[in-house]
N, C-alpha and C positions, 0 to 999 in steps of 0.2 A: 410507455414501457410497460410490456408485461415481461416480469422477471419471475419464475416458479420457483417456490422451495427447494425442490430436489437440484435445481442448478447453483442456486447459494449456498446450501448445505455441502454440495460435492465442492465447491471452491473451496469452503471452509473447513473441508474434511483433512487438506493438504497441510502441514506446518509451514511450509514456506508462502502460501498463499496467504495463509491464516494471519502470520506476522506482517505480511505486505498491507494487507486488508487493516489490521491493527494502527499501523504506522501509519499510513493513510488517514485512518478516522480520525486519530487524535494530531496529525500534523497537517491535516489540510491538503497539501499539493508537495509532492516530492520528485526529484528527478532521480534515473535509473540509478545516477554514481551515488546519489545518497542513500537508496536504497541497497546498494551492492556493500558499501560501506556499513552501515548498519547491521545486515545479516549476515557478512564476512562471508558471501557466495559470489561463486564468479560471475561476471556479467550475461554470459549467456543463459546461465539458468534463470536470472531474475528476469529477463527479458522475456524467457519461455513461458512464464507464471504469469507476467505483466500480460502477454496476449492473450492467454487463455481468459483472462479475466476482463480484457478489453472486448474479447469476442463475444463473451458472455453478458456484456454491456452492464457488468458492475463496476468499471471504472472507464474514465476517457483518458486520454491523452493531450498533451497541448506540445507543439514543439515550438522551440527559440532556438534557433540557429542549427548546431548541432545535436543539442540535448532534447530529451524528452522527458516531459513533466507528464506525472501521472497524480488522478484525484479521483474519489468515488464520485461516480457519475451522478449528477446533482437531479438526475430523472428516474433514481433507483426509487421504486415505491416504501411508502412511510413503514411499512411493516420490517422492511430489510435493512433501511438505513437504524430502526429500533435494537436490530439484532446484531448489528455492528457496533453502534453505540454502548449498548449495555456489555456486551462481550469486551469492549475497551474498557470501560469502566470497572467492571467487577474482575480485570484478570491484567488490568495494567500493572498493578505492583508485583507480577508473578512473574517468575523466569520462563520462557527468555524475554518476554515482552519488555521487564522493566531495562534490561540489558539493551536492546534495541533501541528504546526511546535514549538512553543516556549516548549511545554510539550515534545517535542521528545529531545530537547536540555538540558531539566534538568532531561529527565529519569534516575535513578542509571544504573550504570555499563557501562554506552556509552564508547567508543574505548577511547583506545586501549584496556581495559580490555574485552570489548564485553561482553558478555552477561548474562545478568538474573541469575545471582548465587545467 
C-alpha cells in the first residue's frame, strides 16, 4: 500500500475523522452504530466520513449481516500507524477524545452480544 502524507494529514485535519481514527486506533474494531453513539453524530455523517477513510485505504470494513465494522487498515505503512498511535496516546486524556472513549464503553450492545440490534 502506498499512502502519502498529504492523504493521511488531510484525513486527520477534520475533527470527525480524527475522532473516528483515534477510536479505531484504541478500540481495534467498531461498528458504525458504536461510532455514531460515541460521537453523538447522525449515522449518515459518520458513514460519509468512514467512506472517505475507506476510499483512501486508511480503514477497512467487514460486513456482518446488516452491520459494518471498521478498523485501521492493517496494511497501513508503519509511519502512518505510528502517527495514529502517538496521537491517540498523547491526546487520549483530552477532550473530546476521553469523552468518546467513555461513550464507547457505555454504548448499547457492546460485546459479546455486539452490535446494534
